[in-house]
N, C-alpha and C positions, 0 to 999 in steps of 0.2 A: 546778862543775868537769866533772863526764860531757860535759855537753850541750856544754860546749869543745871538749871532745877527740873528740867527734862530728861536730862542722861538717867537719870537713876531712873524715872516711870518705863521709858525707852528702854533701858535694859531689862529691866524687871518683864515688859511686854515681850519682849525678845526670847526670855530665859521659858515662858509660857510656851511660845510658838515651838520653840526647840522641843520641848517638854509634851505638848499635845503631839506634833508629830511621831515623837518617839510613841507615846502611847499607841496612837495610829498604827505605825507598822508595827507594833507587838499585834494588835488586834489581827492587822488582816494577813499575818502569817503564820498566827496560829495554826491556823487549817493544815498550812503547806507541810506544816513540823510534824503534824501527826497523820496525814494523808498524801503527803510527796509531791504536793503541787498546790499552785496558789490558787488561794479561796476566792470561788465565784462571786462575781459584782451581785448585788442587792440584799435585801434582808432576809435572814435568817430565820428559816420556820421550822421547826422539830416538834410540833405539838400536835400532829394529826395521830389519830388512833392508827397503830399498825397490829394487826392480829396474824400470828406465822405457829405453824404446827406442821408434824412431819405423820407422813403416810407409807408404811411397807405394802409396797405394790405386789399385786397376786400375779400369775402369769402373762408376762408379757410373748409380743408376737417378738419371733427369731429369725425368720428367712427373710430376706431382700434385706438385709442387711447391707452398712457400707464397708465393712470389713467384719473379720471374726475374730474370735478369741476361742484359744485352746491352750490347754495348760491346768495347773494347780496355782492358786495364788492366798495366800496368804495373809491376810491383813491386820498391823498392829491391834486395830482396833473394832473391825466387824470380824474378825475369825477368815476362818478357812474355806474356800470355794474352788470345787470343780468344775470344768467345763468342758462337756465333750461334743464333738460334732460329726455331724448325719453328711454327707454329701453326696450326690448324683455323680456320675462322671457321663459327658459327652463326648462323640465319636467326633474327632479333629475333620476326618474325611466321611464321606457315607461311600456304602458300599466297597472297602477298601482293600487293594490287590497284596499279597502279601509274597508273589515269587513261586516258585519249584521251589519244594523242599523243604519249605521255613521250619526253623529251629530257633526257640527262645532261647538265647543266654540267659537274659536277668529283667528284671523289672524292679524301678524301683519309682516310690511317690514319696513328691513333694508339692512343702510350704512352705515359700517364702517371708520371709520376716520383714519387715518396712526397714531399710538400708537405704546407704548414699554410699558407694566406690569412686574411691580413687586410684588413677592408675599413673604411677611411675616406673618408665623403664618396663613395660610389660605386665608388671608387678600389682594387681589391684588390692588396695587395702579396702575395708568397710568399718561403717560405724552406724550400729544397730538403733532401733526406734522403738520404742512399745514393747520393749522388753521388761516383765518385774518379777522378781525376785532371781535367784540363783544353784537353787537347789534342785537334787536329780531328779525327774519324773520317770517314771515307766512308760511306756505309749505301747498301746493292740490297735491291731486295723483289724477288720470283721469285712465278710462281704454283710452287705443289707439287702435282706427279702421285702422292706417295707415298701411301700410304693408312695411316692412322695409327689402327690396331685398339681398340677401346676394350676388350675381353677377349681373354684368348690361346687362340690354339686347339690348343697343346699341353697345355692343361687341362683341355680336352672346354668350353671356353670358360664356365668355372668360377669363373679368377680374372681381376683385371685383365692388360694387356698392359701389359708394363714396357719402356721403351724409355731409352738411356742414352746416356752423356757422349759416346763417342767414336765415334756413330754420322753425323759430320757426311759423312764421304766417302759413303756408303750415301743419305745424303737429295740431298747434290747430284749425285748419279747421276741421279735424278727432278724436274729441275728446268725448269720452262716457261719462258713469256717473261718477258724480265725487265719489271714493272710501273709501277716508279718508281727513283729513288735523289736520293740529296744527296752531295755532297763535301763535307767540310771544317767539319762539324758540331762543333759546340762545345754540351754542356746550359746552360740559363741559366733565370734567373728569373724569362722573360717568358713571360704565359701569350696563350691565344689568344683573341678575338674575333670571332665567327662568328655569320652568320644563320641561325636555325634553321630557314627554310624557311615558318614560321608569322608573321610579322610577329612577331619578338623576336629582339633580339641575344640571344648567350647568350654569356659569359665560360668559359675552360676551363681549369684548370691548364695551368702547365707539364708539358709533356713533348716526347717527338721525334714531328712531324707531318709528314707524307711525302705528296706529289701524287701520285696514280697514274695508269693509263691508264683513259682516259675509256671507250674503245673496248672492251674487255675487259671492264669491268662493266658495259654495256649492253647487248652479245651474252649474258653467260652469266647477265646478274639481269633485266636492265630486260625484255628480250626472250621470257626464257621465262617469263615470265606466264601462270599455268594448267598448268604445264608439273607433270610428274612430278616435275622437277627439285628443286621449290620446293617440294611437297607436304608433306614432314615434312623434320624434323632430318637423319632416316638418309637420306634420298634426297639431302640438300643436299652432305651432307660426303663424300658415296660421289662425288660429282659434281664440288664442287670441294673438293680435297680438303686447303687451304692455302697458307697465304705463307709463305715462307722468308726469314730477314732474313740479308743479308751482310753483315759489317762488317771491313772491313780498317783499319789506318793505314798511312800513308806514311812515318811518325816511328816510332822506337823507344816512344814515348809513343802515349798514346792518351787515349780519354775513356771510361766505364762506367756504367751506374744499375741501382739493382733499382726493379722495378715490380712492381706487380698487375695480372698478364694479364684479370683479372674486368672488369678498367674500362676494357680499349683495346676500341677498337671501327674498324669502315671505315664512314665516311661515304657516302653516294651523293646529291650533290645533283641534282636533277631540278625538270623542270616539266613540266603538263599541261593541256591546254584547261581552261579555266573549265568546270563544270557549270550556274556560275548567269548568269555575265557571260559572252554571246557573244563571242567574238576576243579575249577576255583567256587570262592564262597564271596558274597558280598555282605554287608552290614547296613543293616538299617534300624533306624526306631521311629516306632510309629506310638503317638500319644492318645494319651484320653483326655479332656481337659475337664477343670472343675467349670468353665465360664458354660453359660448359659445353661447349665441345670441349678438344682433348686440344695443349697446350705442352709441349715439348721443346727442352732448351737442349744445345748440345754447344760441347768447350770443345778449344782447342788450344794446347798448351802447351811449354814445353823447359826444363827446371830449368837452371840456372850447374850444371856441372862437378863442383865439388867438392862439394856438394849432394846430387847424383844419388850421388856416390861411395860418401858415407857412410850414402845408406837400403841400398844394395844388399847389405849384407851386416851387418845390424843384432846387435849382442853379447846378444842373448837372455838369457845365461845373466849374467852380469854387471852389464849396464845400460853408456849409452852416456854419452860428456861431454854431448853439448847434444841436445836436443828440439825437433824440425823442426815446427812448425805452418801448414797451410794450404788454406783454403778450398775449394770448387770439388768436381773432383775428385780432390781435395787429399794429403794428408801428417796420420796421425794420430796420436799420439803413447801408445804404450802403459804400464800401468802395474800392477807387480804388486805385493801386499803382502805382508810376513812371509817370506821367504823359500822354501826348498824343504821337501818331505815325506820327511826321507830316511830316517823307520822306516817309510815307506809305509803310516801308517794312514788317508791321504784327508785330512790334514790337518796344512799347513804347522807345522814342528815350534813355530816361536813362537808363531805363533796359542796349540799348543796350552798351552805355559806360560803366556800371559796368561789365558787359560779355563779354566787351574789355580789362578792366583793371586784370579783373581773380579775384575780393577780396575773398578773404578767410573767412566767417562768423564765425564769434565766436557766435555771438548772434544777434537776431532780435526783436525788443518790439515794440508793438501798443499801449501807455497808454492813456485811457481814464480817464480824469478827470471829474467828478462831479461839474454839474455848481452849488455848493449849494446856491446860489442867487435865483434860481428857485425853486429848492428841499425843502422838509419837514424837508429829513434826517429822523435819528432814524432807528426804526422796518421795516417802509413800502419800506425801499430801497430792491432791490434785491440781494442775499447776490452772486450771478452770471451774467455773461454774456457767452459768447460764439460768434468763430467766424465761418464760414464755406465757403466751394466754393460755388456760387451760381450759375455758371453755370453748375457744376455736379452733383448741390445738395448732397454734400456729404463732410467727416472730411478732412482737411489739415495734411500733412504729419508728424507733430509735436504732434497730437494725441496720435499717436500707440508708439510714443517715448518719449510719456511722463511715467516716473518713478513712477507715485503717480496714473497710471489708474485701478490698484488693489484695491486700499481703497474704502470706503461706498462714496455716492455720495456726501456727505458734505462736504469732504475735497479730492475726487479725481480728477485730473487731474488740482492740483495745481500749479503746472509750465507754460504749454499753456494755461488754462483760469482758470487766478490770479482770489483769491477770492477777494473780495470789500474789501480794506483797510480803515478802518474808523481812525478819529482821536478820542485827549481825549475827545471830546465830544461827543463820540457816532456816527456822522453824516460822512458815505461815502467820501471818498474824490477823492478814483481812482483805475481803475480796470488795471492791466497790464497784456495783453496777449503777450505770445512769441511764435514768426511765425520761429525760426530759422531756421529748416529742411525748410519751404516755400520756404523763401526768398534765402536761400544757392541752392533752387533748381531750381528759376527763375534763378540764374546767373551764376550759375556752370553746370546744365545738361537742359537748354533749356524748361524748364518747360512754359507750357502757363499762363500768367499774366491773372488770372480768375479775375474778381470783387467778393469781399469777402460779405458776409452778418454779422451784427453783431446783434443778439437777446437776450432776459434775458433769461433766465433756470431755470425750475424747478428741473431738474434731467441732470447733465451732460455728466451721462453714456449713455443716452437712445441714440440710433442710429438712431432710426427710423423717418421718415418724413411723414410731410402731404401735399395734393395738396393745390395749390390754384385754385379755381373756374377759375379764369382766369389768366392767367402768366403777370407778369408784366416786364418791363426794369427794368435792365438790366439782363435780365436771371433768374428772381426770378421767379420759377416755383415751388419750397416746400419749406417749413420752417421744423425745425425742431419741433419735435412732442411736446419735454419741451419746447417749448414756447406756445404753446397753450396751454397746461395747467397748465403756470405759468399766476396768477393774477395781478402782480407788476409791477410796470414800473420804468424808470429814466430817468434824461436829461443831458448829457454828451457834453462836451467843443470842439465843430469841428474844422477842417483846418481853418476855417475862421475867429474864434475867434479875438478878439482885444487883449485877456489877452495872452500876450505872453509865457507866466509862463506855462500855462495850455492849448494852443492849442494842438490838435493833430498833432502827427507829427510820421514819421518811422525812428526809433532810429537804427542804424547797427554799432556793431562794428565789427572791420572787421582787416585782417593782410594782408599788402602787398606781394603776393608772391614772391621769389628770381628772 
């Protein structure tokens, strides 16, 4: 009798347990549906103040970059950018000898793209990387008479000389004769087969390869054999001061590529009288390298009016609706956490409250949603953005703790600098930047609450930075080099957007101490 009476009660309890478990499952997976991963453990807090806004950078140092841009890129949101290049040349060997009765046959300059080659049956096919756009460009190569110094005389020659993205007009005031040109050039996957001068064919990877004036190099290289100008690298760089590459496009579109200057060179193909076979000629190649010299990128671009207006007077007190990011000498966004220090004790009031609570931080994230109403989407969106300490121009604590930091750049640091997550239509939806260690250190180790910089990145593993010619508030003195190398841009929702679902906020999962 008792058992019979208890059955309905037990059934009801069992039903409640199943229903409660289902609800629990719904709660724990709602984040994974949105963000593509399991929700972290702990209590979720999204109440902390975040202030975010954007700054248009002034001129940025563009020598000593890990890689260089060249070409014309028309960003569908930010407009057309033209990127020119000035590079020194260096001797492949000091005091070179060119043999008896040398004659120059041809001269070529070569800027290789980033590419990977696969060889099957002695035929190599290439896949290109870091090519932007597919419309023709016109390239002219000039002798440069501008001397690029290695050290800055204003520092007593104790510090390196910096050159900046706005110096194009200065460099063009010092142009010598035009040495070569190519019209309607479009980057392709085709490599080159050349004769190396020693009875061998050499296949070289795809790149920009332009024929140069033979008379100029005969006069300034071959006929200078034994002269002081070719005796050593310093003499040579003062004598032949470099090449200036100028690009334009007859349309609004163009093509741009990123290349490694250390692998670029000029090849002088020449012949001379054989020492062993009378009346015969022997062929040889002498190279002038970019490696060991100074290279500088210069930029010309004009922002669309609405974006220019939005960047002129950002609201640094309460933040902005949209955040703008663009590479080159572009646009950076600033994120400030935990609001104001109203009691003037040197610590933001919200942060002081969390320090008093002694929260244990399980995970902390900033999730930047792409404003798809303002973006074109697709392949023009940057795959990576990164976050760094503006005050000290350094990475955050999470950088060195990311277990993916040993992977190739395309997949590296995927926890800290989450890759662009795309929807089924291929358009970008959000970037998730995990800053758990940084927030934990702020709360539990009294670390300094510095402003944070958000930039696009062409290679998140690159740790070097480039100086601004004129530092900007708040504490923007340097930007990551990988930003200057990147041509792309995006627009993200800020903390002040009316779209509550995509508003930028600090997401903290925490555990209260016992």
